[in-house]
N, C-alpha and C positions, 0 to 999 in steps of 0.2 A: 491183713486180709484185703480182699478186693470186693467192692460192691459196684458192679457195672451199672446198676440201675439207680444208684444213689449218688452221694456226694463224696464218697471216700475211696481212696486207692492207697492201700498200705497205711502208713501213719499220717497221711496228709488230710486228716479230717477237717482241718481248719481252713483249707483252701476252697473257695467257692468254685462251682463247676464251670463257670465261664471265664475263669482266670487263665491267662496264657501259660502260666507255670504249672497248671494242673496236669499231673501225669495221666489222669483218666482221659482228659481231652486229647492228649497226645496219642494215647493208646487207641482211642476210637478213630482218630484221623488215620493212624497207621492201618487199622483194620479196613477202613473204608477204601484206602488206596489199593490194598490187596483185593478187595471185593471188586473194585472197578476193573482191575487188570485180569483177574482170574475168573470172574463171574460169581454168581451167587452160590450155586450148588453144582458140584460135579456129579455126573451120572455114574451109575455102578460100573458100566463097562469102561468108561474113561478112567475111573479110579483104579480098576484092575490093570489097565494098560500102563498107567503111571507106576503102580507098584511093581509090575513085572519089569519095566524098564529100569527102575531104581535098583533092582536086584543085580543087574548085570552092568550097571553104569561104571563101576570101578574097573572092571575087566576091559570094557570097551575103550575107556579113556587110556588105560595103560597100553593096549594094543595100538591105538591111534598114535600115541607118543612114540612107541617103538618103531612103527612104520615110518613116521616122519623123520626120526633120527637116522634110520637106514637110508632113506632117500637123500637126506641132507649130506650124509657121508659119501654116498655115491656121486652126487653132484659135485661135491667139493673135490673129489679125486678125478673127476672127468677132465680130460685134457682140453676139451672145447668150451669149458665153462671158465669165464674170467673171474679172477678173485678180486 
């Protein structure tokens, strides 16, 4: 189990919290980095926009890749483009 407020994380109950090998310290540092990059709390509208964008991300990336491939093939076949 995990005790974020105490000294244990999984089976590592014998590791003190200030030890560099402590998984709890590594997890907290990881969360702090994300907090610094993303901010503390996302507002409801921003969360809605992120979720909405995630729903179509796969389709948008596929179409971008398809368009880039078409363009690359046209440029490759164009007589004025050096190979």
